[in-house]
C-alpha positions in Angstrom: 233.2 202.7 74.2 231.3 201.1 77.1 229.4 203.2 79.7 228.4 202.4 83.3 224.6 202.3 83.7 225.1 201.5 87.4 226.4 205.1 87.9 222.8 206.4 87.3 221.5 204.6 90.4 221.2 206.1 93.8 223.5 204.8 96.5 221.1 202.2 98.0 220.1 201.0 94.5 223.7 200.7 93.6 224.5 198.6 96.7 221.7 196.3 95.9 222.5 195.9 92.2 226.2 195.2 92.8 226.0 193.2 96.0 228.5 190.4 96.2 232.2 189.9 95.2 233.0 189.6 91.5 235.3 186.6 90.8 238.5 187.1 88.9 238.5 186.9 85.1 234.7 187.5 85.0 233.8 184.1 86.2 230.8 185.2 88.1 229.8 186.8 91.4 230.0 185.3 94.9 227.1 186.6 97.0 225.3 185.5 100.1 221.6 186.0 100.8 220.3 189.5 100.2 216.9 191.1 101.1 216.1 194.4 99.4 213.2 196.3 101.1 211.9 198.4 98.2 209.5 201.0 99.4 206.6 202.2 97.2 207.9 204.1 94.2 211.6 203.6 94.9 212.6 202.0 91.6 212.4 198.3 92.5 212.0 197.0 89.0 214.9 199.1 87.8 217.1 197.9 90.6 216.4 194.2 89.9 217.1 194.7 86.2 220.4 196.3 87.0 221.3 193.4 89.3 220.6 191.0 86.5 222.7 193.0 84.1 225.5 193.3 86.7 225.6 189.5 87.1 225.8 189.0 83.3 228.5 191.6 82.9 230.6 189.8 85.4 230.4 186.5 83.6 227.3 184.8 85.0 225.6 182.8 82.3 222.1 184.3 81.8 220.8 180.7 81.4 221.9 180.1 85.0 219.9 182.9 86.5 216.5 182.0 87.9 214.2 185.1 88.0 210.9 184.5 89.7 208.0 187.0 89.5 204.3 187.1 90.1 203.1 188.1 86.6 204.4 187.2 83.2 204.4 190.9 82.3 206.8 191.6 85.2 209.2 188.9 83.9 209.1 190.3 80.4 209.8 193.8 81.7 212.7 192.6 83.7 214.2 190.8 80.7 213.6 193.9 78.5 215.3 196.3 80.9 218.2 194.0 81.5 218.7 193.8 77.8 218.7 197.6 77.4 221.2 198.0 80.3 223.6 195.4 78.9 223.4 197.0 75.5 224.2 200.4 77.0 227.1 199.0 79.0 228.6 197.3 76.0 227.9 200.2 73.7 226.3 197.6 71.5 224.8 199.8 68.8 223.3 196.9 66.8 222.2 195.1 69.9 223.6 191.7 68.8 225.5 190.9 72.0 222.7 192.1 74.2 220.2 190.0 72.2 222.2 186.9 73.0 221.8 187.8 76.7 218.1 188.3 76.3 217.7 184.9 74.5 219.7 183.0 77.2 217.8 184.6 80.1 215.3 181.8 79.6 214.5 181.0 83.3 212.5 184.2 83.9 208.9 183.7 84.7 206.2 183.3 87.3 206.5 180.8 90.1 203.7 178.7 88.5 205.2 178.9 85.0 208.7 177.9 86.2 207.1 175.1 88.3 205.3 173.8 85.2 208.5 173.6 83.2 210.5 171.9 86.0 207.7 169.4 86.7 207.6 168.3 83.0 211.4 168.0 83.0 211.5 165.8 86.2 208.1 164.1 85.6 209.7 160.6 85.4 211.2 161.1 88.9 207.8 162.0 90.3 205.8 159.2 88.6 204.0 162.0 86.8 202.7 162.0 83.2 204.8 164.7 81.5 201.8 165.3 79.2 199.7 166.6 82.1 197.2 169.3 81.5 197.0 172.4 83.7 193.3 173.3 84.5 192.1 176.7 85.4 190.0 177.8 88.5 186.8 177.4 86.6 187.5 173.8 85.6 188.7 173.0 89.1 185.4 174.3 90.6 183.4 172.3 88.0 185.2 169.2 89.0 184.4 169.8 92.6 180.8 170.3 91.7 180.7 166.9 89.8 182.3 165.1 92.8 179.8 166.8 95.2 177.0 165.3 93.2 178.6 161.9 92.9 179.3 161.7 96.6 175.7 162.7 97.4 176.6 165.9 99.2 174.2 168.0 97.2 171.3 166.2 98.9 172.2 166.9 102.5 169.6 168.2 104.9 171.9 171.1 105.9 173.6 173.4 103.5 176.8 171.9 102.1 179.5 174.3 100.7 179.1 175.1 97.0 181.8 174.3 94.5 183.7 177.7 94.8 183.8 177.4 98.6 185.1 173.8 98.3 187.8 175.0 95.9 188.7 177.9 98.2 189.0 175.5 101.2 191.2 173.1 99.2 193.4 176.0 97.9 193.9 177.5 101.3 194.8 174.2 102.8 197.4 173.5 100.1 199.0 176.9 100.0 199.3 177.4 103.8 200.2 173.7 104.5 197.8 173.9 107.5 195.6 171.0 108.4 192.0 170.9 107.2 190.9 171.3 110.8 193.0 174.5 111.2 191.9 175.8 107.7 188.2 175.5 108.7 188.7 177.0 112.2 190.6 180.0 110.9 189.1 180.8 107.5 185.9 178.9 107.0 184.3 178.4 110.5 180.8 178.0 109.0 182.0 174.8 107.3 183.5 173.1 110.4 180.7 170.7 110.8 181.5 169.3 107.3 185.2 168.4 108.1 184.8 164.7 107.4 182.9 165.2 104.2 185.2 167.9 102.9 188.2 165.6 103.6 186.6 162.9 101.5 185.7 165.4 98.8 189.2 166.7 98.6 190.7 163.2 98.5 188.3 162.3 95.6 189.3 165.6 93.8 193.0 164.6 94.1 192.3 161.1 92.9 190.3 162.2 89.9 193.0 164.7 88.8 195.6 161.9 89.0 193.5 159.6 87.0 193.1 162.0 84.2 196.7 163.6 84.4 195.4 167.0 85.5 197.1 169.5 87.6 195.4 172.6 89.0 197.0 176.0 89.7 197.9 175.1 93.2 199.4 171.7 92.2 202.2 173.4 90.3 203.6 174.7 93.6 202.6 171.7 95.7 204.3 169.2 93.4 207.4 171.4 93.0 207.6 171.7 96.8 207.3 167.9 97.2 210.0 167.4 94.6 212.3 169.8 96.6 211.7 167.8 99.8 213.8 165.0 98.2 217.4 166.2 98.9 218.9 164.6 95.7 216.3 166.1 93.4 216.6 169.5 95.2 220.4 169.4 94.7 219.9 168.5 91.0 217.6 171.5 90.5 219.9 173.7 92.5 222.9 172.8 90.3 221.2 174.4 87.3 221.3 177.9 88.7 224.1 180.2 90.1 221.7 183.0 91.2 218.1 183.1 92.2 216.2 186.5 92.2 212.7 186.8 93.5 210.4 189.8 92.9 207.5 190.8 95.2 208.7 188.5 97.9 206.1 189.9 100.4 203.4 188.1 98.3 204.9 184.6 98.7 203.0 181.9 100.5 204.4 179.1 102.6 204.9 176.7 99.7 206.9 179.3 97.7 209.0 180.2 100.7 209.7 176.5 101.4 210.7 175.9 97.7 213.2 178.7 97.9 214.6 177.6 101.2 215.1 174.0 99.8 216.6 175.4 96.6 219.1 177.5 98.4 219.4 176.2 102.0 222.6 178.2 102.6 221.3 181.4 100.9 224.1 181.4 98.3 223.3 183.6 95.4 219.7 184.3 96.5 218.2 187.9 96.3 214.7 188.6 97.3 213.1 192.0 96.7 209.8 193.3 98.2 208.1 195.6 100.7 206.5 194.2 103.8 204.4 197.4 103.9 202.7 196.3 100.7 201.8 192.8 101.8 198.1 192.8 101.3 197.2 189.4 99.9 196.7 187.2 102.9 193.3 186.1 101.4 195.5 184.3 98.8 197.5 182.7 101.6 200.4 185.2 101.2 202.4 185.4 104.4 204.1 188.7 105.5 206.2 186.6 107.9 208.2 185.3 104.9 209.8 188.7 104.3 209.9 189.8 107.9 211.8 186.6 108.9 213.9 186.2 105.8 217.2 187.7 107.2 217.1 185.5 110.3 216.7 182.1 108.5 220.4 182.2 107.4 223.7 182.1 109.3 225.3 184.5 108.9 222.3 186.7 108.8 221.2 187.9 105.3 222.2 191.4 104.2 219.4 193.9 104.3 219.3 197.0 102.0 216.5 199.5 102.2 215.4 201.6 99.2 213.6 204.7 100.6 214.2 207.3 97.9 210.8 207.7 96.3 210.5 208.9 92.7 206.7 208.8 92.5 205.0 211.0 95.1 205.4 214.5 96.6 206.7 214.7 100.2 203.4 215.7 101.8 201.8 212.6 100.4 204.7 210.5 101.7 204.5 212.2 105.1 200.9 211.1 105.6 201.7 207.6 104.4 204.7 207.3 106.6 202.6 208.4 109.6 200.0 205.7 108.9 202.7 203.1 108.8 204.6 204.4 111.8 202.4 202.5 114.3 202.6 199.1 112.6 204.0 196.7 115.3 206.0 194.5 113.0 207.9 195.9 110.0 211.2 196.6 108.4 211.2 200.3 109.2 211.8 202.9 106.6 210.9 206.5 106.0 210.2 207.4 102.4 211.7 210.6 101.1 210.7 212.2 97.8 213.0 213.3 95.1 210.2 215.5 93.7 210.1 217.8 96.7 207.0 219.5 98.2 203.5 219.8 97.0 199.9 220.1 98.2 199.0 218.5 101.5 196.6 215.6 101.3 193.0 216.5 102.0 191.0 214.8 104.7 187.4 215.5 103.6 184.3 214.8 105.7 181.0 214.5 104.0 177.5 214.1 105.3 176.9 210.7 103.7 177.7 208.5 100.7 175.8 210.7 98.2 177.6 213.8 99.4 180.9 211.9 99.0 180.0 211.0 95.5 179.1 214.6 94.7 182.4 215.8 96.1 184.5 213.3 94.2 182.7 214.0 90.9 183.1 217.8 91.4 186.8 217.5 92.1 187.3 215.2 89.1 185.7 217.6 86.7 187.5 220.6 88.3 190.9 218.9 87.7 190.0 217.9 84.2 189.5 221.5 83.4 192.9 222.4 84.7 194.6 219.8 82.5 194.6 216.6 84.6 193.1 214.0 82.3 190.5 211.6 83.7 193.0 208.7 83.1 195.4 210.4 85.4 192.9 210.3 88.2 191.7 207.3 90.1 189.1 206.4 92.8 190.2 203.6 95.1 188.1 201.7 97.6 188.3 198.7 100.0 185.5 196.6 98.4 184.0 196.6 94.9 180.5 197.5 96.2 181.8 200.7 97.9 181.7 202.5 94.6 178.0 201.8 93.8 176.7 205.3 94.7 179.6 207.0 93.0 179.0 205.1 89.8 175.4 206.4 89.6 176.7 209.9 90.1 179.4 209.5 87.5 176.8 208.3 84.9 174.5 211.2 85.8 177.3 213.6 85.1 178.4 211.7 82.0 181.9 211.0 83.2 183.2 207.8 81.5 184.9 205.3 83.7 186.5 201.9 83.8 186.2 199.7 86.9 188.9 197.1 87.5 187.3 193.8 88.4 184.9 191.3 87.0 185.5 188.3 84.7 188.9 187.4 83.3 189.6 186.6 79.7 189.6 182.8 80.2 186.2 182.9 81.9 184.5 184.1 78.7 182.4 181.1 77.4 183.7 181.2 73.8 187.3 181.3 74.9 186.8 178.4 77.3 185.1 176.5 74.4 188.0 176.9 72.0 190.7 176.2 74.6 188.8 173.1 75.7 189.3 171.6 72.2 193.1 172.2 72.4 193.2 170.8 76.0 191.4 167.7 75.0 193.7 167.1 72.0 196.7 167.7 74.2 195.5 165.3 76.9 192.8 162.8 75.7 192.3 161.8 79.4 191.1 165.3 80.2 187.4 164.5 80.5 186.6 168.0 81.7 187.6 169.4 78.4 186.0 166.6 76.4 182.7 167.0 78.3 182.6 170.7 77.4 183.5 170.1 73.8 180.9 167.4 73.2 178.1 169.6 74.5 179.0 172.2 71.8 177.4 169.8 69.3 173.6 170.3 68.6 171.5 167.9 70.5 174.4 166.7 72.7 173.3 167.3 76.3 175.1 166.2 79.5 173.7 162.7 79.4 174.9 161.9 75.8 178.3 163.7 76.5 178.8 161.5 79.5 178.1 158.3 77.5 180.6 159.3 74.9 183.2 160.0 77.5 182.5 156.6 79.1 183.0 154.9 75.7 186.3 156.7 75.2 187.5 155.6 78.7 186.4 152.0 78.1 188.3 151.8 74.8 191.3 153.8 76.0 191.5 156.0 72.9 189.8 159.2 71.7 189.3 157.5 68.3 186.5 155.5 69.9 184.4 158.6 69.5 183.8 157.6 65.9 181.9 154.6 67.1 179.5 156.6 69.3 175.9 156.8 68.1 175.0 160.5 68.6 171.5 162.0 68.6 170.0 162.9 65.2 170.9 166.6 65.5 174.6 165.8 65.9 175.0 163.2 63.2 176.7 165.6 60.8 178.8 167.5 63.4 180.2 164.6 65.3 182.2 163.2 62.4 183.7 166.7 61.8 184.8 166.8 65.5 186.4 163.3 65.1 188.3 164.5 62.0 189.5 167.6 63.8 190.7 165.6 66.9 192.4 163.1 64.6 194.3 165.9 62.8 195.3 167.6 66.1 196.6 164.4 67.6 198.8 163.5 64.7 202.3 163.4 66.2 204.0 164.9 63.2 201.5 167.9 62.9 203.3 171.1 63.7 201.8 173.6 66.2 201.5 176.5 63.8 198.2 176.3 62.1 196.4 174.1 64.7 194.5 177.0 66.2 193.3 177.9 62.7 191.9 174.4 62.3 190.0 174.6 65.6 188.7 178.1 64.8 187.3 177.0 61.5 185.5 174.1 63.2 184.3 176.2 66.1 183.0 179.3 64.1 179.6 177.9 63.2 179.0 176.6 66.7 179.9 180.0 68.2 177.5 181.7 65.8 174.7 179.2 66.8 175.3 179.4 70.6 176.1 183.0 71.4 174.9 186.6 70.7 177.2 189.5 69.7 179.5 187.2 67.8 181.4 190.1 66.2 182.8 191.1 69.7 183.8 187.4 70.4 185.6 187.1 67.1 188.0 189.7 68.4 189.0 187.5 71.3 189.5 184.5 68.9 191.7 186.8 66.8 193.7 187.7 69.9 194.2 184.0 70.8 195.4 183.2 67.3 197.9 186.1 67.5 199.1 185.0 70.9 199.6 181.4 69.7 202.3 182.5 67.3 204.6 183.4 70.3 204.7 179.9 71.8 206.7 176.9 70.6 204.1 174.2 71.3 200.5 173.6 72.0 201.3 172.6 75.6 203.2 175.8 76.3 200.4 177.9 74.8 197.5 176.5 76.8 199.6 176.3 80.0 201.0 179.8 79.9 197.6 181.2 79.0 196.0 179.4 81.9 198.6 180.7 84.3 198.7 184.3 83.2 195.6 185.2 81.1 194.8 188.5 79.5 192.5 190.7 81.5 189.6 191.6 79.2 187.2 189.7 76.9 184.8 190.8 74.1 181.7 189.5 75.8 182.3 191.9 78.6 182.6 195.0 76.4 179.9 197.6 76.6 179.1 200.5 74.3 182.4 202.1 73.3 183.1 205.6 74.8 183.0 208.4 72.3 185.5 210.2 74.6 188.9 208.4 74.6 189.5 209.6 78.1 188.1 207.8 81.1 188.3 207.7 84.9 189.7 204.6 86.7 187.8 203.0 89.5 189.6 200.2 91.4 189.8 198.2 94.6 193.1 198.8 96.4 194.1 195.2 95.8 193.8 195.7 92.0 195.6 199.1 92.2 198.9 197.8 93.6 201.7 198.6 91.3 199.8 201.5 89.7 200.0 205.2 90.1 198.0 208.3 89.2 198.4 212.1 89.5 195.3 212.4 91.7 193.8 209.7 93.9 190.5 209.7 95.9 190.2 207.1 98.6 186.5 206.4 99.6 185.1 205.5 103.0 188.2 206.1 105.2 186.4 205.0 108.3 186.4 202.1 110.7 184.4 199.4 108.9 186.2 200.0 105.6 189.7 200.8 106.8 190.0 198.4 108.5 187.2 196.2 107.1 184.6 195.1 109.6 185.4 191.5 108.6 189.1 191.9 109.5 189.0 193.2 113.0 188.9 189.8 114.8 192.7 189.1 114.6 195.6 191.4 115.1 197.4 190.2 112.0 194.4 191.1 109.9 194.2 194.6 111.3 197.9 195.0 110.5 197.2 194.1 106.9 194.3 196.5 106.7 196.8 199.3 107.8 199.1 198.2 105.0 196.1 198.3 102.6 195.4 202.0 103.4 199.2 202.7 103.0 199.2 201.1 99.5 196.1 203.2 98.5 197.8 206.5 99.7 201.1 205.8 98.0 199.4 205.4 94.6 199.1 209.2 94.4 201.7 211.3 92.7 200.5 214.9 93.4 197.2 215.0 95.1 195.5 212.7 97.7 191.9 213.0 98.9 190.9 210.8 101.9 187.1 210.9 101.9 185.2 210.4 105.2 181.4 210.0 105.1 179.8 210.6 108.5 176.5 208.7 107.9 175.8 205.3 106.4 172.3 204.3 105.5 171.1 200.8 106.7 170.4 198.5 103.8 167.5 196.4 105.4 164.8 199.1 105.7 161.8 200.4 103.7 162.5 202.4 100.6 161.6 205.7 102.4 163.3 204.7 105.6 166.1 206.8 107.2 167.8 204.3 109.4 171.5 205.0 109.5 174.7 204.6 111.5 177.6 207.0 112.0 181.0 206.0 110.8 183.8 206.2 113.3 187.2 207.7 112.5 189.5 205.1 111.1 191.9 203.8 113.9 194.7 204.3 111.3 194.1 208.0 111.1 195.8 209.0 114.3 196.6 212.5 115.5 200.0 212.0 114.0 198.4 211.4 110.6 196.0 214.4 111.0 199.0 216.7 111.4 200.1 215.7 107.9 196.8 216.5 106.2 194.5 219.4 105.6 191.1 218.8 107.2 188.0 220.1 105.3 184.4 219.3 104.8 181.9 219.2 102.0 178.1 219.8 102.1 176.3 218.2 99.1 173.0 219.0 97.6 171.3 216.7 100.1 172.0 219.1 102.9 169.3 221.7 103.4 171.0 223.9 106.0 171.9 226.7 103.6 168.7 226.6 101.5 166.1 228.0 103.9 164.9 231.5 103.2 165.4 233.9 106.1 162.2 234.2 108.2 160.5 237.5 108.8 161.1 239.2 112.2 158.7 237.3 114.4 159.2 236.8 118.2 157.8 233.7 119.9 158.2 233.1 123.6 158.7 229.3 123.5 159.6 229.1 127.2 156.3 230.6 128.3 154.3 228.3 126.0 156.0 225.3 127.6 155.3 226.4 131.1 151.6 226.9 130.2 151.4 223.2 129.3 151.7 222.4 133.0 
């Protein structure tokens, strides 16, 4: 007997999940464009999964559903939930029918992952080598650095942008589709005098990538967008899909929005889900205008459904967040309502300075821990990573273990980059970036010898020419071993399973020679080997790992905590999508919310408002907005007391203050209450002053 999982949704979720008209005989669903505005904590993921299940249950082939997300984990979660919903609906006890659905829902992934697959499929139509290699941000920056030196820009009289700045300029230009002149004027004004040189550098960067069949992270969208600009190719891609669903649409950039518009110019079968109030990634070129303008780009206008029933926070927390957002000039208006009912009002806590703020937060954390709120159910959020410096010292002083979100990613660990470079070089022998890194792993092989070896390979047109290279004495034993490894990896008939083991056996002695703390790094190599078993080919493994890497690496690990519980510190950007029972937001003053660097343009101030809103809506039960009154100046003597006073955040209006409980905290730095009461002595100060004259 089948059941109806849709019945468990609230009315707005049900409308979104079942939008459209089912065709007779379960031959699909006819639906126009749909925008679902999903407020914080309103069950967005559950709603999208139910929509996928609804389409499948009405005859839509799962293989003809394109589901675009921003993380691989989100795509996997959508697929898992859709599988469970279909299984429940069919009363499929063994799960056989639902498993078929899961296997055929093959076009679920990130924009970049789907772009990679499509580009390889249509490579011949784009004059693109289907065996191209996707390089990560680190390799892109290194290539920029090489070109900076080759073009002589490192020897300029004035400061020329470093490699990371050059990559940022290139990436912004690509993702916003603005001219280089506009890019420099709006985002990198200090580089405006270098416009001509940067144009030459970026052109050289593009040419070098094309020469070696390399695509960077941004190219996957850029090439996909260019492909969709050809009507015949766009129509051919479009013909493969009946429905297109997009998650987190507020985070799309211009390229992604243009791709979707070209894919579905009439809006047929397209559903986008997101929340303009949580659009906080403009520094990555995300455009809130995409979601604000979505309904009006179609005729007739796209349907708009708002999810406002919040399952996360208590109503007092939502009241304060609603009040912060109420004055936003451009938005899809909504008023979040809690299903959990009432609770404690948020606290608006003024402290004397940053040290007092740290003492307050630590005291409250320990107090709640004693009442049963574990450290991991509490979080401290802040605008910039440096804002927690004083707090971290106080946490260590009080022996409160914590984890801070930020820092290096898995693929930025040196030993991981080494091992993947071997696989990338074997997968694309023209990838000289990978080859240059691998060759320098050999003893005695510095940059000069590595470059000579690369030039020999380029001259002969085959990686086998490496066996003819005369290495320095220290590498005479190891170079033949590398040649044998590359020969084995490039055998066309060699299956993918087992290749990583070959690379690992070759790399192990080099890792032990080059790095300390090898035992922690071995764990990362173990993880890579386990991950490799989930991919059908070498290309899919290295590409997917580049596009969506794990978040931690062994060489970043510190001394393990004896206490399994720990506090979470995070920037607001990193906290999006997360939730905790108790949340402390640091430095809720002008200069942090909004950031002093974002007050020059109205659209940036609007985004800062949304950033505070995102921070507040992470709290389930308790919210503390911390407001230091005094900030010490950094450029002063050690014993100096230069300071400025923080102004009330412009987002904390009188309307917001009516939704919070105002209080103050005096830390140990305040001496007002520590003076002993003086003996009864009378002094006529006025008379003394008169006598002075």
